[in-house]
FIDO-185533 format. One line per 4 residues: number of its first residue (from 1); their letters; for each residue x, y, z negated of N, C-alpha, C. Coordinates in steps of 0.001 Angstrom, whole numbers, plus 500000, padded with zeros to 6 digits. Last residue first. Layout:
BEGIN
NUM> a> X:Y:Z:X:Y:Z:X:Y:Z | ...
! end
This chain:
BEGIN
175> qhlr> 852103:656650:480270:853425:655747:480248:854701:656661:479454 | 848823:656781:479192:849960:657149:479780:851057:656422:479462 | 845564:657491:478492:846269:656265:478553:847663:656978:479583 | 843182:658730:476434:844049:659128:477624:845503:658181:477293
171> yiad> 839791:659134:475879:840998:658683:475661:841922:658692:476949 | 837238:661197:474378:838075:660975:475694:839549:660232:475378 | 834030:660435:472541:835764:660766:472635:836162:660421:474135 | 831920:659207:471308:832016:660779:471768:833685:661277:471785
167> akdd> 831199:656573:470916:832092:657114:470193:832621:658728:470228 | 829851:656621:473311:829347:656292:472064:830013:656767:471010 | 831171:657230:475617:829905:657955:475224:829257:657636:473818 | 834177:657817:476547:833404:656937:475536:832223:657619:475094
163> sifi> 836208:658355:479457:835258:658818:478588:834628:657415:477683 | 839809:658052:480241:838283:657341:480038:837245:658080:478938 | 842086:658973:482006:841293:659611:481003:839942:658302:481037 | 845714:658350:482883:844173:657687:482971:843292:658574:481834
159> sgdk> 848272:659818:484167:847480:659751:483154:846174:658986:483280 | 849641:660487:486344:849400:659172:486216:848711:658908:485182 | 849644:663127:487085:850854:662713:486338:850700:661598:485951 | 847065:663436:488212:848034:663509:489384:849521:663075:488680
155> atli> 844895:661109:486688:845253:662508:486570:846539:662374:487551 | 841836:659432:486752:843083:659520:486962:843682:660769:487368 | 838866:658813:485035:839520:659774:486165:841052:659340:485790 | 836194:657121:484217:837562:657069:484350:838209:658250:485246
151> dapr> 833204:656518:481885:833529:657188:483374:835477:657350:482751 | 832586:654927:479583:831556:655512:480371:832103:655908:481908 | 832915:652511:477307:833556:653231:478293:832358:653683:479532 | 831711:652840:474500:831171:652138:475295:831845:653137:476373
147> glat> 833087:651346:470809:832699:652544:471857:832045:651734:473308 | 832167:649397:468890:832962:650631:468605:833037:651833:469508 | 829620:647374:468380:830311:648238:469388:830874:649334:468872 | 829602:644191:467110:829565:645800:466686:830197:646350:467804
143> edaq> 830089:641642:467198:829101:642100:468092:828674:643476:467776 | 831808:640648:465590:830530:640557:464992:829549:641445:466010 | 834258:641468:467133:833777:640063:467214:832291:639537:466490 | 833368:644157:468847:834149:643542:467826:833421:642217:467955
139> lfgs> 834111:646035:471828:833139:645173:471290:833940:644492:470596 | 836500:647208:472535:835398:647986:472135:834290:647283:471523 | 838455:645616:473307:838660:646100:471964:837424:646889:471282 | 840181:646453:476360:839244:646123:475579:839249:646279:474089
135> lmpl> 841515:647383:479529:841658:647997:478203:840225:647377:477306 | 841936:645400:481795:842659:646703:481534:842860:647237:480154 | 841874:642153:483120:841758:643160:482118:842502:644310:482266 | 840996:642070:486659:842079:641754:485753:841386:642653:484425
131> rery> 839518:640182:489593:839299:641008:488140:840437:640984:487411 | 839132:640244:492900:839845:639761:491751:839787:640694:490491 | 838175:641622:494820:837430:640435:494776:838099:639819:493047 | 839299:643638:496426:838632:643985:495058:837540:642712:494716
127> gssa> 841196:642175:498143:839960:642932:498722:838911:643068:497735 | 843095:641965:496705:842472:640447:496953:841025:641227:497386 | 844618:644136:496635:845176:643098:497268:844197:641998:497627 | 842990:645713:494743:842953:646074:496336:843612:644834:496949
123> tlri> 841542:644230:492031:842954:644440:492859:842374:644851:494461 | 840100:645900:489240:839946:645300:490539:840829:645391:491628 | 840318:645892:486057:840812:646522:487255:840623:645412:488163 | 838093:647549:483322:838731:646389:484226:839500:646840:485387
119> veyg> 837393:648116:479797:837831:648761:481338:838555:647716:482256 | 834281:647204:477880:835981:647281:478459:836140:648348:480036 | 831693:646435:477851:832371:647453:476676:834020:647115:476696 | 830583:643131:478543:830959:644416:478894:832050:645327:477765
115> ipes> 827895:641863:476237:828994:641667:477100:829281:643200:477723 | 826201:640194:473733:826715:641304:474370:827750:641293:475319 | 823786:637825:474052:825006:638081:473762:825678:639152:474328 | 821067:638543:474998:821300:638362:473778:822564:637946:473049
111> rnws> 821156:642117:475979:821463:640520:476336:821454:639826:475120 | 820502:644751:476518:819395:643683:476520:819881:642534:476370 | 822588:646217:476748:821961:646826:475665:820844:645731:475397 | 826172:645950:477520:824865:645551:477804:823995:646048:476862
107> ghla> 828512:648167:479447:828335:647244:477849:826622:646828:478055 | 830230:649803:480690:829610:650403:479706:828873:649296:478648 | 833103:649612:482011:832178:648566:481904:831174:649104:480585 | 834742:651116:484333:834358:651168:483099:832859:650485:482999
103> vlvd> 837432:650269:486451:835938:650328:486428:835653:650090:485024 | 839698:650861:488813:839442:650862:487553:837818:651145:487153 | 841556:649513:491633:839927:650565:491131:839905:649885:489641 | 844040:649767:493686:843451:649072:492637:842458:650080:492163
99> gspl> 845911:651467:494966:844513:650966:495688:843825:650551:495026 | 848277:652671:493655:848508:651390:494406:847193:650957:495184 | 846934:654467:492429:847839:655159:493540:848051:653651:494095 | 843439:653879:491464:845116:654195:491201:845927:654006:492449
95> fdlg> 840340:655251:491538:841389:654540:492030:842866:654870:491776 | 837798:654474:489327:838609:655628:489913:839682:654714:490369 | 834277:655032:487755:835607:654126:488539:836620:655351:488867 | 831676:654426:485487:832802:655135:486193:833339:654316:486722
91> lpae> 829933:651330:485274:829796:652950:485590:830916:653356:486232 | 828518:648407:485040:829666:649095:485477:829286:650601:485729 | 827232:646466:483125:826528:647995:483212:828050:648658:483482 | 826583:644146:482262:827594:644710:482046:828100:646086:482352
87> haqf> 824330:642495:483368:824131:643658:482168:825614:644274:481668 | 825729:639769:484951:824599:640821:484580:824574:641380:483113 | 828968:640111:485816:828079:639540:485044:826820:640399:484899 | 829819:641437:489050:829814:641510:487620:828753:640504:487052
83> sflp> 831016:640979:492188:829759:641003:491400:829996:640692:489697 | 832035:642503:494986:832649:642032:493819:831233:642204:492967 | 830743:643817:497489:832503:643232:497398:832542:642436:495731 | 827532:642462:497994:828719:643157:497097:829988:642861:497376
79> pead> 825948:642208:500975:826433:641799:499987:827484:642726:499358 | 823593:643812:502877:825174:643775:502682:825188:643525:501216 | 820904:642365:504526:821319:643095:503556:822709:642948:503126 | 819692:640514:506238:820811:641453:506612:821288:642467:505603
75> rcre> 817786:638855:504810:818881:638404:505910:820047:639342:506041 | 815978:640344:503005:817385:640041:502558:818260:639671:503494 | 813435:640778:504311:814148:641920:503906:815869:641811:503661 | 812570:638140:504171:813045:638725:505628:813963:639931:505250
71> arnf> 811832:637339:501841:813475:636820:502235:813801:637518:503910 | 810536:638689:499478:810520:639399:500842:811889:638801:501420 | 809761:638601:496756:809565:637376:497744:809571:637884:499076 | 809543:640277:494334:809080:640633:495669:808894:639631:496780
67> epdv> 810073:638711:492261:809005:639681:492108:808224:640283:493446 | 812058:637190:493224:810911:636538:492984:809929:637698:492680 | 814561:638476:495235:813824:638780:493931:812318:638107:493880 | 816795:636409:497095:815438:637161:497041:815203:637313:495504
63> vneg> 820056:637128:497085:819224:636273:496359:817857:637057:496399 | 822313:638348:498453:820957:638367:498894:820176:637300:498553 | 824414:638181:496152:824512:637561:497815:823151:637242:498403 | 822758:640650:494274:823929:639654:494508:823918:639527:496046
59> ycfp> 819073:641027:495302:820128:641374:494798:821558:639922:494973 | 815980:642099:497229:817083:641001:497137:818261:641690:495839 | 814226:644235:496995:813815:642878:497690:814697:641840:497216 | 814809:646692:496373:814385:645737:495317:814076:644362:495788
55> fgyd> 817880:646385:497546:817219:646641:496485:815639:647056:496933 | 819804:646019:499829:818785:644736:499428:817614:645147:498693 | 821378:647449:501297:821993:646961:500192:820717:645802:499547 | 821811:648545:504449:820937:648131:503434:821523:647201:502441
51> rget> 823665:651024:506458:823806:649937:505842:822610:649731:504796 | 824338:653862:507090:823118:652969:507787:822920:651566:507682 | 827480:653771:505867:826233:654556:506541:825395:653443:507206 | 828583:651780:503002:828751:652027:504525:827421:652627:505080
47> ilnf> 830065:651343:500185:829118:651971:500920:829200:652560:502210 | 831110:648698:498844:831850:649500:499889:830413:650067:500352 | 830645:647761:495515:830265:648107:496932:830954:648989:497578 | 829657:646162:492883:830775:647032:493271:830502:646843:495019
43> edpp> 827084:645334:490245:827947:645139:491657:828846:646097:491811 | 825497:642797:488584:825956:643961:488807:826798:643979:489826 | 823355:639987:488961:824604:640713:488824:824588:642019:488880 | 820200:639821:487287:820816:639872:488480:822134:640049:488240
39> lddg> 820876:637309:484912:820556:638006:486423:819795:639031:486333 | 821665:636033:482774:822252:635977:483680:822149:636722:485024 | 819400:637032:480841:820669:637162:480313:821622:637314:481425 | 816498:638256:482793:817375:637391:481868:818522:637757:481648
35> lfdr> 815384:640104:484248:815133:638724:484703:816392:637736:484113 | 815360:642528:482771:814019:641538:482806:814026:640453:483665 | 816501:644971:485108:816712:644252:484156:815359:643063:484211 | 818742:644979:487975:817557:645563:487553:817433:644586:486035
31> gmet> 821956:646301:488377:821063:645289:488737:820211:645737:487753 | 824000:649026:488961:823831:648133:487982:822215:647341:488649 | 827004:649828:491166:825806:649640:490772:825302:648455:489779 | 829619:651562:492065:829119:650551:491110:827691:650882:491143
27> ayml> 831012:652486:495279:830169:652637:494034:830156:651233:493072 | 832922:654030:497675:832637:652784:496944:831921:653372:496051 | 833741:655441:500909:832998:655545:499736:832547:654267:499072 | 837015:656042:502622:835597:655250:502451:835019:655306:501115
23> gstp> 839405:657052:502854:838204:657816:502903:836831:657399:502487 | 841791:655867:502671:840703:655509:503723:839831:656149:503873 | 842813:657305:500300:843554:657059:501766:842562:656597:502835 | 841135:657269:498173:842045:658300:498446:842810:658196:499717
19> hwrf> 837526:656465:498462:838960:655857:498260:839833:657149:498793 | 835311:658436:496441:836036:658122:497819:837228:657460:497939 | 833272:656888:494227:834255:657555:494510:834691:657194:496093 | 830407:657111:492020:830959:656371:493432:832408:657160:493485
15> fvan> 827708:656279:489665:828997:656682:490028:829446:656205:491455 | 824908:655255:490354:825345:656569:489861:826392:657062:490025 | 823302:653597:491424:824439:653610:491771:825056:654579:491375 | 820514:652397:491136:821377:652851:489850:822751:652863:490209
11> rlgs> 820552:649961:493485:819901:650326:492507:820880:651160:491576 | 820261:650547:497310:821017:650663:496009:820022:650960:494989 | 818665:650966:499859:818613:649392:499004:819565:649313:497777 | 820743:652467:502087:819295:652509:501526:819605:651036:500666
7> aytt> 822581:655359:503197:822456:654002:503005:821283:653687:502324 | 821540:657928:504101:822869:657648:504258:823303:656042:504249 | 819087:659543:505578:819286:658492:504534:820938:658202:505185 | 819116:663188:505857:818960:662078:506424:819655:661006:505369
3> leq> 817544:666387:505858:818141:665327:504929:817981:664209:505879 | 818214:669593:507806:817651:668334:507493:818210:667265:506899 | 817942:672834:506132:819404:671665:506981:818133:670316:506311
! end
């Protein structure tokens, strides 16, 4: 069987999900390291066949990466639907029946002030551009991480399962 490229220019888009009604593919993506605390942003993307998402030449809203300086490669790159702060490390995601998406923010490992370490909700009604808190408390005031959310799964009964690879646990949220 012949392999073909579906989309290019993605960096570390480990987790993806198909939207339950539209069938479209969405993915979280972690930006590269060593551009400082605030660059580049991590991303939530709608993955479309044939599109180029810019890596390694650009990141975020088609900002040219200074290491590569290839602006011509960034002009037509697909910008993210949502940009997270750099190093929040979005990993697992899952859709709720409302169409909103939950994202596990694994948390930073190389930032002077840790961020992430929570689960957030991106609202479908905003085109996935509005971020709401969902579950926090994994990062303590003294910057000690009690846990690191890694993946999310919504069960048919409405329960939400969240894996935590630091605490070696799976949490079940339900009504």
